[in-house]
C-alpha positions in Angstrom: 17.6 43.3 -24.7 17.8 44.9 -28.7 19.1 48.3 -28.0 20.5 51.8 -30.3 23.1 53.3 -28.5 24.6 56.6 -29.4 26.5 59.5 -28.3 28.4 60.2 -25.1 29.0 61.3 -21.8 26.5 59.8 -18.9 24.7 57.4 -20.0 20.5 57.8 -20.2 18.4 54.7 -20.8 15.1 55.8 -22.7 12.3 52.7 -22.5 9.5 53.1 -24.6 5.3 52.0 -24.3 3.5 48.8 -24.6 3.2 48.4 -28.5 6.1 50.7 -29.3 9.7 50.2 -30.2 12.8 52.4 -29.5 11.8 54.8 -32.5 9.1 56.4 -29.8 11.6 58.0 -28.0 14.3 58.5 -31.1 13.9 62.6 -31.4 14.4 62.8 -27.2 17.3 60.6 -27.8 18.2 63.2 -30.7 18.5 66.3 -28.8 20.5 64.3 -25.6 23.4 63.0 -27.7 25.8 66.0 -27.6 26.0 65.4 -23.9 25.1 62.1 -22.6 25.2 58.7 -23.9 21.7 57.8 -24.9 20.0 53.9 -25.0 17.4 53.6 -26.6 15.7 49.5 -25.8 12.9 47.8 -27.3 11.3 46.6 -24.9 11.1 42.3 -24.6 7.8 41.1 -26.6 8.5 44.9 -28.9 10.6 45.8 -31.7 13.7 43.6 -31.9 14.5 42.0 -28.7 13.6 38.5 -27.6 9.7 37.0 -27.3 8.9 36.3 -23.7 5.9 34.4 -22.6 5.8 35.9 -19.4 6.6 40.0 -18.7 6.2 41.6 -15.1 8.1 44.9 -13.5 10.6 43.1 -11.9 11.9 40.5 -14.1 11.7 43.5 -16.6 14.1 45.7 -14.2 16.0 43.0 -14.5 16.5 42.8 -18.0 17.7 46.7 -17.9 20.2 45.8 -15.1 21.4 42.8 -17.1 21.5 45.3 -20.1 24.1 47.4 -18.0 26.4 45.1 -17.2 26.8 44.0 -20.7 27.3 47.3 -21.5 29.8 47.9 -18.8 27.3 50.8 -17.4 28.1 51.4 -13.4 24.4 53.8 -13.6 22.6 55.1 -15.5 19.5 57.5 -15.9 17.0 56.2 -16.9 13.8 57.2 -18.7 10.5 55.5 -19.8 6.5 56.4 -20.8 3.5 54.9 -19.8 4.3 51.1 -19.7 8.3 51.8 -20.2 7.5 54.5 -17.2 6.6 51.5 -15.2 9.6 49.7 -16.0 12.0 52.5 -14.8 11.0 53.4 -11.6 11.0 48.9 -11.2 14.2 49.5 -12.1 15.1 52.7 -9.6 13.5 50.9 -7.1 14.7 47.4 -7.1 18.3 48.7 -8.2 18.6 52.2 -6.6 22.9 52.2 -6.6 22.5 51.6 -10.7 19.9 54.3 -11.3 21.2 58.3 -10.9 18.0 59.3 -11.9 14.5 58.9 -12.8 12.0 60.0 -15.1 8.4 58.6 -15.5 6.3 60.5 -18.5 2.5 60.2 -18.4 2.5 57.3 -15.9 1.7 56.9 -12.0 3.2 54.2 -9.9 -0.1 52.2 -9.3 -2.1 49.7 -10.4 -5.1 51.1 -13.7 -7.8 49.1 -14.9 -7.2 47.9 -18.6 -7.8 50.2 -21.4 -6.3 48.7 -23.9 -9.6 45.6 -25.4 -10.2 47.4 -28.4 -6.7 47.0 -29.6 -5.9 43.6 -28.8 -9.1 42.8 -30.6 -8.2 44.8 -33.4 -4.8 43.5 -33.7 -6.2 39.9 -33.1 -8.6 40.2 -35.9 -6.5 40.9 -38.4 -5.6 37.6 -40.2 -1.9 37.7 -41.7 -1.9 34.4 -43.3 -4.1 36.6 -45.8 -3.4 39.9 -45.3 -2.4 41.6 -48.6 -1.3 45.3 -48.2 -1.2 47.4 -45.4 -3.5 49.3 -46.2 -5.3 46.7 -46.1 -4.7 46.3 -42.2 -5.3 49.9 -41.4 -8.8 49.5 -43.3 -9.2 46.5 -40.2 -8.1 48.6 -37.9 -10.2 51.6 -38.6 -13.1 49.2 -39.2 -12.6 47.5 -35.2 -13.7 51.6 -34.4 -9.6 52.3 -33.7 -9.1 56.0 -34.0 -6.2 57.0 -37.4 -3.1 57.8 -35.4 -3.7 54.9 -33.2 -4.0 52.5 -35.8 -1.0 53.8 -37.5 1.1 53.6 -34.4 0.3 49.8 -34.2 1.1 49.7 -37.9 4.0 50.6 -37.4 4.7 46.7 -35.2 3.4 45.2 -38.7 6.7 43.8 -41.2 6.7 42.2 -44.5 9.0 39.5 -45.6 8.9 37.5 -48.9 6.9 34.6 -46.9 4.0 37.8 -46.2 3.1 39.9 -43.1 3.9 39.3 -39.5 4.1 40.9 -36.7 7.6 42.2 -34.8 5.8 42.6 -31.5 4.7 38.7 -29.5 1.2 39.5 -29.6 0.0 36.8 -28.0 2.8 37.4 -24.9 2.0 40.9 -24.3 -1.7 39.8 -23.5 -1.2 36.6 -21.4 1.0 39.6 -19.6 -1.6 42.3 -19.6 -2.6 42.4 -16.0 0.4 42.3 -14.8 1.8 44.9 -17.3 -1.3 47.3 -16.0 -0.7 46.5 -12.2 1.7 48.2 -9.8 3.7 45.4 -7.5 5.3 48.2 -4.9 2.2 48.0 -2.2 2.8 51.3 0.0 0.6 49.4 2.2 2.7 46.9 3.2 5.9 46.5 5.7 9.1 46.7 3.5 7.6 48.9 0.5 10.8 50.0 -1.9 11.6 53.1 -1.6 13.9 55.7 -4.4 15.3 58.4 -3.0 17.3 60.1 -5.2 15.7 62.7 -8.1 13.0 61.9 -9.4 10.5 63.9 -12.0 7.2 62.7 -13.1 6.2 64.8 -16.3 2.3 64.6 -16.8 0.3 65.7 -19.7 -2.7 68.5 -18.9 -5.2 66.5 -20.9 -3.8 63.0 -20.0 -5.6 61.3 -17.1 -2.5 59.0 -16.6 -1.4 60.3 -13.5 -3.9 62.4 -11.3 -4.3 63.9 -8.0 -5.5 60.6 -6.5 -2.1 59.0 -7.4 -0.3 61.8 -5.6 0.1 59.6 -2.4 1.5 56.4 -3.9 4.1 58.9 -5.8 5.7 60.3 -3.0 5.4 57.7 -0.7 7.8 55.6 -2.9 9.6 57.9 -4.7 10.0 61.0 -2.3 12.5 63.3 -3.9 9.7 63.8 -6.6 9.4 67.1 -8.7 6.6 67.2 -11.2 6.2 68.8 -14.5 2.6 69.5 -16.6 2.5 70.0 -20.2 -0.4 71.6 -20.9 -1.8 70.9 -24.1 -1.0 67.1 -24.4 -2.6 64.3 -24.2 -0.7 60.7 -22.7 1.8 61.3 -26.0 3.0 64.2 -24.6 6.9 63.1 -25.7 5.2 63.4 -29.5 2.5 66.4 -29.3 5.0 68.9 -28.1 8.6 67.5 -28.4 10.8 71.3 -28.5 9.1 71.8 -24.7 9.2 68.1 -23.7 12.8 67.7 -24.6 14.4 70.8 -22.9 12.5 69.4 -19.7 14.5 66.5 -19.6 17.6 68.0 -20.5 17.2 70.5 -17.8 16.4 67.6 -14.9 19.0 65.9 -16.2 21.6 68.6 -16.6 20.6 69.7 -12.8 21.2 66.2 -11.3 24.2 64.2 -13.6 26.9 62.7 -11.2 29.8 65.0 -11.1 
């Protein structure tokens, strides 16, 4: 995986969500640099990371461990937002000895309904071969029914070269893997379901429906040492909407559970 590393101290790996890249958690990373080695990653099929035909959480967790091995990190705190939170959870569940603590931002260890049909349709509707400008792409996404904030976020994936425009993300790979990405593989009804029993923090947006009371059993069964925080007045993009509060919650949790 492509990554950027900064700062010194105990390692913290930051993992972005679907259609994002390592810049999504840049502000959080900067706030942690004084006390931690911060590693921000591009998830496969995003940013500058390799394109995969198949993505699922066991494979993505393995990719995190492979990166840690290459960086000679025996263990790390891992934080992820949305899809990145599921990658963080999968890594902690499958490789608990490598994960000092876990933070999941506005995502639960459950399967979700499809939410991104309009996004995929809008992105696929853009004819890159005939595209003349970013503003033209924005108009097409708005015409497809996407709000401007979502459209601008998605267009961070648009790259321009001498040959024209292309997507940095692997749009086809994301679509073919989408069912695996909204699903969850750790069945708490199974006898051998996985648990991560180290410090865990779930942070939810007060206006978001990604974590609800219905998810309580699934969370506590898989992460028995869990704490929860709610940031009122935020939705799914809680870290961008109230960054000072979000960053302080993360920093305080890491300080409390840092390995000595």
